[in-house]
DONU-934011 format. One record per residue (C-alpha): residue in one letter; x, y, z; residue number from 1. Coordinates in Angstrom, 1 decimal, m for minus. Each point is the difference from the previous one (the first is absolute). Layout:
REM residues N
   res     east    north       up     n
     A        X        Y        Z   NUM
...
//
This chain:
REM residues 183
   res     east    north       up     n
     M      0.0      0.0      0.0     1
     W      1.0      3.6     m0.3     2
     N      0.3      2.5      2.8     3
     R     m1.2      3.6      0.1     4
     R      2.9      2.4     m0.5     5
     K      1.1      1.6      3.3     6
     D     m0.6      3.6     m1.2     7
     E     m3.7     m0.8     m0.9     8
     P     m2.6      0.6      2.7     9
     A     m2.0     m3.1      0.8    10
     D     m3.4      1.8     m0.2    11
     R      0.4      1.1     m3.6    12
     P     m1.6     m2.3     m2.6    13
     M      2.2     m2.2     m2.1    14
     G      0.9      1.3     m3.5    15
     S     m0.1      3.7      0.8    16
     S      3.2      2.1      0.0    17
     S      0.9      2.9      2.3    18
     S      0.8      2.2     m3.0    19
     A     m3.2     m0.9     m2.0    20
     P     m3.0      2.4      0.5    21
     A     m3.1     m1.5      1.6    22
     S     m2.4     m1.2     m2.7    23
     G     m2.9     m1.1      2.2    24
     N      0.5     m3.7     m1.0    25
     E      2.5     m0.9      2.8    26
     G     m2.3     m2.6      1.5    27
     M     m0.8     m1.6     m3.4    28
     P      1.7     m3.4     m0.7    29
     M      1.9     m0.1     m3.2    30
     Q     m1.0     m2.6     m2.6    31
     T      2.8     m2.2     m1.2    32
     M     m1.8     m2.5     m2.1    33
     P     m1.9      0.9     m3.2    34
     S     m3.7      0.3      0.8    35
     R     m1.1     m1.8     m3.2    36
     F      1.1     m3.4     m1.1    37
     E     m0.2     m1.4     m3.5    38
     N     m2.9     m2.4      0.7    39
     D     m2.1      2.4      2.2    40
     P     m2.7      2.2     m1.6    41
     P      1.0      3.6     m0.1    42
     S     m0.6      2.0      3.1    43
     P     m2.9      2.5     m0.1    44
     S      2.4      2.9      0.4    45
     R      1.6     m0.8     m3.3    46
     A     m3.1     m0.8     m2.0    47
     A     m3.6      1.3     m0.5    48
     T     m2.5     m2.1      1.9    49
     I     m3.6     m0.8     m0.5    50
     G     m1.1     m1.2      3.4    51
     K     m2.2     m2.9      0.9    52
     G     m3.0      2.2      0.7    53
     V      0.1      1.6     m3.5    54
     S     m1.9     m1.2     m3.1    55
     I      0.7      1.5     m3.4    56
     T     m1.9     m0.6     m3.3    57
     G      1.8      1.4     m3.1    58
     Q      3.5      0.5     m1.3    59
     I      3.1      0.4      2.1    60
     F      3.2      1.4     m1.6    61
     S      3.0      0.1      2.4    62
     K      3.3      1.7     m0.5    63
     E      1.5     m1.5      3.2    64
     D     m0.1     m3.4      1.7    65
     L     m3.5     m0.9      1.1    66
     I     m1.4     m2.2      2.7    67
     I     m3.7     m1.1     m0.3    68
     D     m1.4     m1.4      3.2    69
     G     m3.6      1.0     m0.8    70
     E     m2.4     m0.8     m2.8    71
     V      0.5      1.1     m3.6    72
     D     m2.2     m0.7     m3.0    73
     G      1.2      1.3     m3.4    74
     T      3.6      0.4     m1.2    75
     V      3.3      0.6      1.8    76
     E      3.1      1.2     m1.8    77
     A      3.4      0.8      1.6    78
     H      2.2     m0.5     m3.1    79
     D      3.4      0.8      1.5    80
     H     m0.7     m1.0      3.6    81
     K     m0.8     m2.8      2.4    82
     L     m3.6     m0.9      0.8    83
     T     m0.8     m2.0      3.1    84
     I     m3.4     m1.5      0.7    85
     G      0.0     m0.3      3.8    86
     P     m1.5     m2.9      2.0    87
     N     m3.3      1.8      0.3    88
     G      0.0      1.2     m3.6    89
     K     m2.8     m1.1     m2.3    90
     V      0.6      1.1     m3.6    91
     K     m2.3     m0.6     m2.9    92
     A      2.0      1.7     m2.8    93
     T      2.4     m0.1     m2.8    94
     I      3.4      0.7      1.5    95
     K      3.2      1.3     m1.7    96
     A      3.2      0.8      2.0    97
     K      3.7     m0.5      0.0    98
     D      0.0     m2.4      3.0    99
     I     m3.1     m1.5      1.5   100
     V     m0.2     m1.7      3.4   101
     I     m3.3     m1.7      0.9   102
     L     m0.9     m0.8      3.6   103
     G     m3.8      0.3     m0.3   104
     V     m2.6     m0.8     m2.6   105
     V      0.2      1.1     m3.7   106
     Q     m2.6     m0.8     m2.7   107
     G      1.2      1.3     m3.4   108
     N      2.9      0.0     m2.4   109
     V      3.4      0.9      1.4   110
     E      3.0      1.4     m2.0   111
     A      3.4      0.8      1.4   112
     T      3.0      1.1     m2.0   113
     E      2.4     m1.6      2.5   114
     K     m1.5     m2.4      2.6   115
     I     m3.1     m1.3      1.6   116
     D      0.2     m1.5      3.5   117
     I     m3.0     m1.9      1.3   118
     K      0.3     m0.6      3.7   119
     K     m1.3     m3.1      1.9   120
     D     m3.4      1.2      1.1   121
     A     m0.7      1.9     m3.2   122
     R     m2.7     m0.8     m2.6   123
     L      0.2      1.0     m3.6   124
     V     m2.6     m0.8     m2.7   125
     G      1.1      1.4     m3.4   126
     D      2.7     m0.1     m2.6   127
     I      3.6      1.0      0.7   128
     K      2.5      1.6     m2.4   129
     T      3.5      0.6      1.5   130
     A      3.7     m0.5     m0.4   131
     R      0.4     m1.9      3.3   132
     I     m2.4     m1.6      2.5   133
     A      0.1     m1.5      3.5   134
     I     m3.0     m1.9      1.4   135
     E      0.4     m1.2      3.7   136
     D     m1.5     m3.2      1.3   137
     G     m3.5      0.6      1.2   138
     A     m0.8      2.7     m2.5   139
     V     m3.1     m0.5     m2.3   140
     F      0.4      0.8     m3.6   141
     K     m2.4     m0.7     m2.9   142
     G      0.8      1.3     m3.4   143
     S      2.8     m0.1     m2.6   144
     I      3.6      1.3      0.2   145
     D      1.7      1.7     m2.9   146
     I      3.8      0.4      0.7   147
     V      1.4      2.8     m2.2   148
     R      3.5      1.2     m0.2   149
     A      0.8      3.2      1.8   150
     E      0.2      2.7     m2.6   151
     T      3.5      1.4     m0.4   152
     P      0.7      3.0     m2.1   153
     K      1.2     m1.3     m3.4   154
     V      3.2      1.5     m1.3   155
     A      0.3      0.2     m3.7   156
     A      3.0     m2.0     m1.3   157
     P      2.4      2.1     m1.9   158
     R     m0.2     m0.5     m3.8   159
     P      3.0     m1.4     m1.6   160
     Q      1.9      2.6     m2.1   161
     P      0.8     m0.9     m3.6   162
     V      3.7     m0.4     m0.6   163
     A      1.1      2.3     m2.8   164
     A      2.1     m1.5     m2.8   165
     P      3.6      1.3      0.1   166
     T      0.6      2.8     m2.4   167
     A      2.5     m0.2     m2.9   168
     A      2.5      2.2      2.0   169
     Q     m0.3     m2.4      3.1   170
     Q      0.5     m3.1     m2.3   171
     S      3.2      1.5     m1.5   172
     L      1.3      1.0      3.4   173
     A     m0.7     m3.5      1.3   174
     A      1.7     m1.6     m3.0   175
     S      3.1      2.2      0.4   176
     A      0.2     m1.1      3.7   177
     G     m0.4     m3.6     m1.0   178
     T     m3.1     m0.6      2.0   179
     E     m3.5     m1.1     m1.0   180
     P     m2.6      2.8      0.6   181
     K     m2.5     m0.7      2.7   182
     R     m3.6     m0.4     m1.1   183
//
């Protein structure tokens, strides 16, 4: 273990310095681990959330990560973002997003440009179109799966340049040097 430095008073909170101005957060613990792990749904502070007491009929277009824990009937689009259907979520819609994580119930076609992840207590009735998919044991899925390659920007291949025939001057110069002209 470490010991407190002798010049630090014992009543001052750890992590504060005598030369640093007081910020009002002296008693707050510092977080050392990331708050979000890869397999966890995004935290509400980093995504828009439709709570479990909310019911929406219509179209939803999101320009940020979205968590749906309520009821949605219509279409949901978050093209460049992650969409999470929470454990209380009931979605009857066509869904399009970059990444989709399903923990609740979805009825409708689902399209993800990168990955669809269906968790163990989830239920999905509809067709899937995605580049990658993961379905956990215990999940219910009824429909078809269309695996498509992730679209990468195509770079045009450079056209081969025609090789020009050597001119008469180049041929005579090559002949005087005793070499065959390159073609």
